[in-house]
DRENTORKOL-3810 file (N, C-alpha, C; in nm, 4 decimals):
REM DRENTORKOL-3810
@n.u->-0.6968; n.v->2.3602; n.w->-1.2903; ca.u->-0.7012; ca.v->2.2141; ca.w->-1.2154; c.u->-0.8467; c.v->2.1640; c.w->-1.2782
@n.u->-0.8099; n.v->2.0210; n.w->-1.3400; ca.u->-0.9428; ca.v->1.9746; ca.w->-1.4158; c.u->-0.9891; c.v->1.8588; c.w->-1.2693
@n.u->-1.1535; n.v->1.7980; n.w->-1.2906; ca.u->-1.1537; ca.v->1.7219; ca.w->-1.2290; c.u->-1.1763; c.v->1.5987; c.w->-1.2550
@n.u->-1.1200; n.v->1.5129; n.w->-1.2039; ca.u->-1.1446; ca.v->1.3635; ca.w->-1.3122; c.u->-1.2770; c.v->1.2715; c.w->-1.2542
@n.u->-1.3028; n.v->1.2143; n.w->-1.3525; ca.u->-1.4084; ca.v->1.1333; ca.w->-1.3348; c.u->-1.3804; c.v->1.0145; c.w->-1.2801
@n.u->-1.4443; n.v->0.9236; n.w->-1.1823; ca.u->-1.4286; ca.v->0.8201; ca.w->-1.1243; c.u->-1.4860; c.v->0.7598; c.w->-1.1412
@n.u->-1.4939; n.v->0.6386; n.w->-1.1483; ca.u->-1.6183; ca.v->0.5559; ca.w->-1.1801; c.u->-1.5976; c.v->0.4422; c.w->-1.0652
@n.u->-1.6507; n.v->0.3882; n.w->-0.9137; ca.u->-1.6413; ca.v->0.2958; ca.w->-0.8777; c.u->-1.7277; c.v->0.1793; c.w->-0.8775
@n.u->-1.6531; n.v->0.0986; n.w->-0.8504; ca.u->-1.7544; ca.v->-0.0749; ca.w->-0.8724; c.u->-1.8556; c.v->-0.0633; c.w->-0.7845
@n.u->-1.9668; n.v->-0.0869; n.w->-0.8275; ca.u->-2.0923; ca.v->-0.1479; ca.w->-0.7517; c.u->-2.0695; c.v->-0.1550; c.w->-0.5997
@n.u->-1.9519; n.v->-0.2555; n.w->-0.5688; ca.u->-1.9187; ca.v->-0.2951; ca.w->-0.4248; c.u->-1.8527; c.v->-0.1801; c.w->-0.3884
@n.u->-1.7757; n.v->-0.1642; n.w->-0.3770; ca.u->-1.7176; ca.v->-0.0136; ca.w->-0.3602; c.u->-1.8138; c.v->0.1144; c.w->-0.3174
@n.u->-1.8946; n.v->0.1326; n.w->-0.4492; ca.u->-2.0006; ca.v->0.2426; ca.w->-0.4368; c.u->-2.0926; c.v->0.1943; c.w->-0.3504
@n.u->-2.1208; n.v->0.0878; n.w->-0.3418; ca.u->-2.2858; ca.v->0.0805; ca.w->-0.2733; c.u->-2.2570; c.v->0.0946; c.w->-0.1224
@n.u->-2.1296; n.v->0.0660; n.w->-0.0809; ca.u->-2.1074; ca.v->0.0893; ca.w->0.0798; c.u->-2.1467; c.v->0.1627; c.w->0.1205
@n.u->-2.2244; n.v->0.1361; n.w->0.2321; ca.u->-2.2894; ca.v->0.2430; ca.w->0.3626; c.u->-2.1806; c.v->0.3080; c.w->0.4499
@n.u->-2.1511; n.v->0.4328; n.w->0.3601; ca.u->-2.0386; ca.v->0.4974; ca.w->0.4615; c.u->-2.1287; c.v->0.6687; c.w->0.4629
@n.u->-2.1066; n.v->0.7151; n.w->0.5378; ca.u->-2.0708; ca.v->0.8897; ca.w->0.5538; c.u->-1.9967; c.v->0.9253; c.w->0.4817
@n.u->-1.9106; n.v->0.8792; n.w->0.4023; ca.u->-1.7772; ca.v->0.9507; ca.w->0.3965; c.u->-1.8096; c.v->0.9638; c.w->0.2506
@n.u->-1.7263; n.v->1.0368; n.w->0.1587; ca.u->-1.7741; ca.v->1.0820; ca.w->-0.0024; c.u->-1.7029; c.v->1.0482; c.w->-0.0829
@n.u->-1.7548; n.v->0.9713; n.w->-0.1910; ca.u->-1.6439; ca.v->0.9295; ca.w->-0.3079; c.u->-1.5151; c.v->0.9779; c.w->-0.2997
@n.u->-1.4687; n.v->1.0977; n.w->-0.2724; ca.u->-1.3944; ca.v->1.1913; ca.w->-0.3101; c.u->-1.2819; c.v->1.1582; c.w->-0.1617
@n.u->-1.3590; n.v->1.1513; n.w->-0.1056; ca.u->-1.3079; ca.v->1.1044; ca.w->0.0981; c.u->-1.2308; c.v->0.9245; c.w->0.0089
@n.u->-1.2720; n.v->0.8631; n.w->-0.0379; ca.u->-1.2471; ca.v->0.7232; ca.w->-0.0226; c.u->-1.1552; c.v->0.7216; c.w->-0.1264
@n.u->-1.1844; n.v->0.7837; n.w->-0.2646; ca.u->-1.0632; ca.v->0.8252; ca.w->-0.3493; c.u->-0.9363; c.v->0.8293; c.w->-0.2925
@n.u->-0.9531; n.v->0.9735; n.w->-0.2100; ca.u->-0.8051; ca.v->1.0327; ca.w->-0.1706; c.u->-0.7392; c.v->0.8862; c.w->-0.0621
@n.u->-0.8401; n.v->0.8419; n.w->-0.0466; ca.u->-0.7630; ca.v->0.7248; ca.w->0.0783; c.u->-0.6999; c.v->0.6319; c.w->-0.0067
@n.u->-0.7913; n.v->0.6056; n.w->-0.1113; ca.u->-0.6980; ca.v->0.4793; ca.w->-0.2006; c.u->-0.5978; c.v->0.5457; c.w->-0.2291
@n.u->-0.6072; n.v->0.6475; n.w->-0.2892; ca.u->-0.4664; ca.v->0.6792; ca.w->-0.3418; c.u->-0.2914; c.v->0.7138; c.w->-0.2533
@n.u->-0.3960; n.v->0.7481; n.w->-0.1392; ca.u->-0.2509; ca.v->0.7835; ca.w->-0.0019; c.u->-0.2223; c.v->0.5962; c.w->0.0198
@n.u->-0.2636; n.v->0.5051; n.w->0.0459; ca.u->-0.2768; ca.v->0.4008; ca.w->0.0516; c.u->-0.1681; c.v->0.3494; c.w->-0.0741
@n.u->-0.2262; n.v->0.3512; n.w->-0.2049; ca.u->-0.0998; ca.v->0.3537; ca.w->-0.3041; c.u->0.0355; c.v->0.4046; c.w->-0.3252
@n.u->-0.0145; n.v->0.4957; n.w->-0.2925; ca.u->0.1198; ca.v->0.5676; ca.w->-0.2892; c.u->0.2440; c.v->0.5239; c.w->-0.1579
@n.u->0.1832; n.v->0.5013; n.w->-0.0142; ca.u->0.2643; ca.v->0.4173; ca.w->0.0642; c.u->0.2676; c.v->0.2945; c.w->0.0191
@n.u->0.2075; n.v->0.2213; n.w->-0.0598; ca.u->0.2538; ca.v->0.1150; ca.w->-0.1127; c.u->0.3542; c.v->0.1016; c.w->-0.1648
@n.u->0.3550; n.v->0.1979; n.w->-0.2738; ca.u->0.4490; ca.v->0.2400; ca.w->-0.3270; c.u->0.5853; c.v->0.2416; c.w->-0.2861
@n.u->0.5951; n.v->0.3176; n.w->-0.1397; ca.u->0.7348; ca.v->0.3501; ca.w->-0.1244; c.u->0.7848; c.v->0.2746; c.w->-0.0409
@n.u->0.6724; n.v->0.1379; n.w->0.0109; ca.u->0.7350; ca.v->0.0390; ca.w->0.0811; c.u->0.7318; c.v->-0.0475; c.w->-0.0444
@n.u->0.7671; n.v->-0.0701; n.w->-0.1157; ca.u->0.7747; ca.v->-0.1761; ca.w->-0.2321; c.u->0.9615; c.v->-0.0933; c.w->-0.2615
@n.u->0.9520; n.v->0.0310; n.w->-0.2680; ca.u->1.1163; ca.v->0.0991; ca.w->-0.3101; c.u->1.2002; c.v->0.0973; c.w->-0.1872
@n.u->1.1685; n.v->0.1042; n.w->-0.0482; ca.u->1.2585; ca.v->0.0379; ca.w->0.0193; c.u->1.2760; c.v->-0.0689; c.w->0.0533
@n.u->1.1590; n.v->-0.1260; n.w->0.0652; ca.u->1.2332; ca.v->-0.3170; ca.w->0.0603; c.u->1.3137; c.v->-0.3482; c.w->-0.0639
@n.u->1.2927; n.v->-0.2642; n.w->-0.1790; ca.u->1.3700; ca.v->-0.2994; ca.w->-0.3241; c.u->1.5247; c.v->-0.2711; c.w->-0.2880
@n.u->1.5271; n.v->-0.1664; n.w->-0.2263; ca.u->1.6753; ca.v->-0.0609; ca.w->-0.1855; c.u->1.7251; c.v->-0.1453; c.w->-0.0652
@n.u->1.6480; n.v->-0.1728; n.w->0.0534; ca.u->1.7122; ca.v->-0.2859; ca.w->0.1725; c.u->1.7293; c.v->-0.4075; c.w->0.1304
@n.u->1.7171; n.v->-0.5339; n.w->0.0325; ca.u->1.7001; ca.v->-0.6641; ca.w->0.0228; c.u->1.8042; c.v->-0.6741; c.w->-0.0386
@n.u->1.9202; n.v->-0.5981; n.w->-0.0956; ca.u->2.0587; ca.v->-0.6719; ca.w->-0.0639; c.u->2.1417; c.v->-0.7066; c.w->0.0474
@n.u->2.0964; n.v->-0.5891; n.w->0.0732; ca.u->2.1612; ca.v->-0.6037; ca.w->0.2633; c.u->2.0882; c.v->-0.6722; c.w->0.3714
@n.u->2.0049; n.v->-0.6812; n.w->0.3265; ca.u->1.9149; ca.v->-0.8226; ca.w->0.4018; c.u->1.9584; c.v->-0.9245; c.w->0.3708
@n.u->1.9897; n.v->-0.9992; n.w->0.2510; ca.u->2.0389; ca.v->-1.0982; ca.w->0.1822; c.u->2.1946; c.v->-1.1337; c.w->0.2670
@n.u->2.2412; n.v->-1.0176; n.w->0.2956; ca.u->2.4180; ca.v->-1.0598; ca.w->0.2968; c.u->2.3813; c.v->-1.0405; c.w->0.4689
@n.u->2.3272; n.v->-1.0338; n.w->0.5201; ca.u->2.2932; ca.v->-1.0453; ca.w->0.7015; c.u->2.2107; c.v->-1.1584; c.w->0.7071
@n.u->2.1870; n.v->-1.2794; n.w->0.5972; ca.u->2.1551; ca.v->-1.4306; ca.w->0.6472; c.u->1.9673; c.v->-1.3968; c.w->0.6126
@n.u->1.9304; n.v->-1.2643; n.w->0.5743; ca.u->1.7500; ca.v->-1.3030; ca.w->0.5700; c.u->1.6890; c.v->-1.3102; c.w->0.4202
@n.u->1.7150; n.v->-1.3978; n.w->0.4347; ca.u->1.6873; ca.v->-1.4689; ca.w->0.2526; c.u->1.5218; c.v->-1.4393; c.w->0.2146
@n.u->1.4330; n.v->-1.4650; n.w->0.3724; ca.u->1.2984; ca.v->-1.5134; ca.w->0.3515; c.u->1.2502; c.v->-1.4169; c.w->0.4971
@n.u->1.1276; n.v->-1.3465; n.w->0.4964; ca.u->1.0736; ca.v->-1.3445; ca.w->0.5657; c.u->1.0640; c.v->-1.4057; c.w->0.7416
@n.u->1.0270; n.v->-1.4761; n.w->0.7167; ca.u->1.0276; ca.v->-1.5847; ca.w->0.8271; c.u->1.1665; c.v->-1.5741; c.w->0.8975
@n.u->1.2678; n.v->-1.5601; n.w->0.8411; ca.u->1.3930; ca.v->-1.5497; ca.w->0.8829; c.u->1.4432; c.v->-1.3606; c.w->0.9775
@n.u->1.3062; n.v->-1.2859; n.w->0.9146; ca.u->1.3037; ca.v->-1.1768; ca.w->0.9802; c.u->1.2252; c.v->-1.1762; c.w->1.1142
@n.u->1.0702; n.v->-1.2755; n.w->1.0847; ca.u->1.0608; ca.v->-1.2791; ca.w->1.2082; c.u->1.0846; c.v->-1.3461; c.w->1.2859
@n.u->1.1682; n.v->-1.4996; n.w->1.2784; ca.u->1.1945; ca.v->-1.5356; ca.w->1.3541; c.u->1.3316; c.v->-1.4713; c.w->1.5022
@n.u->1.3847; n.v->-1.3949; n.w->1.4304; ca.u->1.4966; ca.v->-1.3196; ca.w->1.4998; c.u->1.4211; c.v->-1.1320; c.w->1.5742
@n.u->1.3442; n.v->-1.1150; n.w->1.5308; ca.u->1.2373; ca.v->-0.9725; ca.w->1.5847; c.u->1.0855; c.v->-1.0150; c.w->1.5979
@n.u->1.0447; n.v->-1.1195; n.w->1.6440; ca.u->0.9225; ca.v->-1.1335; ca.w->1.7167; c.u->0.9120; c.v->-1.1857; c.w->1.8549
END
């Protein structure tokens, strides 16, 4: 397995943290994977939500908040 070279912007790289670059990149990749899963789930459920009358997020929050 090869090791990728990743450059972080100065803003990200300059943050004072005890975490390594590898840890930060790993966390960013996990977050992006979770967001993609959320996007796919929303796309799958959207037709059912619309049939139930939930056309906007406000409709959902009105009933479930």
